[in-house]
C-alpha positions in Angstrom: 0.0 0.0 0.0 1.2 3.5 -0.8 0.1 6.8 0.6 1.2 10.4 0.3 2.1 12.4 3.4 2.7 16.0 3.8 6.1 16.9 5.1 8.4 19.9 5.5 11.9 20.2 4.1 14.0 22.2 6.4 17.5 23.4 5.6 19.7 23.1 8.6 23.4 23.6 9.4 25.4 20.5 8.4 26.8 19.8 11.9 26.0 17.6 14.9 23.0 18.8 16.9 21.0 20.3 14.0 18.2 17.7 14.2 18.1 18.1 18.0 17.7 21.9 17.6 14.7 21.4 15.3 13.2 18.7 17.6 13.6 20.8 20.7 12.0 23.8 19.1 9.0 21.8 17.9 8.7 20.1 21.3 8.7 23.5 23.2 5.8 24.5 21.0 3.8 21.3 21.6 4.4 20.1 18.0 4.8 16.3 17.6 7.7 15.2 15.3 6.3 12.0 13.8 9.1 11.0 11.5 12.2 12.4 9.9 15.0 11.7 7.5 17.9 13.8 6.2 20.5 14.1 3.5 23.1 16.5 2.2 23.0 17.7 -1.4 24.9 20.5 -3.0 26.5 21.3 0.3 23.1 21.8 2.0 21.8 19.7 4.8 18.1 19.0 4.5 15.7 17.4 7.0 12.4 16.0 5.8 10.1 16.0 8.8 6.6 14.7 9.3 4.9 16.8 12.0 1.5 17.4 13.5 0.2 20.1 13.2 2.0 20.9 10.0 0.9 24.6 9.6 2.0 25.5 13.1 5.3 23.8 12.6 5.9 25.8 9.5 5.2 29.0 11.3 7.4 28.2 14.3 10.3 27.1 12.1 10.2 30.2 9.9 9.9 32.5 12.9 13.1 31.0 14.3 14.9 31.6 11.0 14.9 28.1 9.5 14.5 28.0 5.8 11.8 25.7 4.4 12.2 24.5 0.9 9.4 24.3 -1.6 8.6 21.2 -3.6 10.1 22.8 -6.7 13.4 23.5 -4.8 13.5 19.9 -3.6 13.1 18.6 -7.2 16.0 20.6 -8.3 18.4 19.2 -5.7 
């Protein structure tokens, strides 16, 4: 079975602790991090995160200066 899930692509520093910084920020704002994966492409570290609620997570991350990638940007990596 296959299903589509909405997720956020977050650009983070390529260094230890970046995932923890995102997870801690979400946790402090009562946002559940359901799943995540990450990769480095073109010298950019990207986290793909499934969160609930998604809209609130987007707002919190952007307010703290994290850059969220669009679907088009992800396809160009």
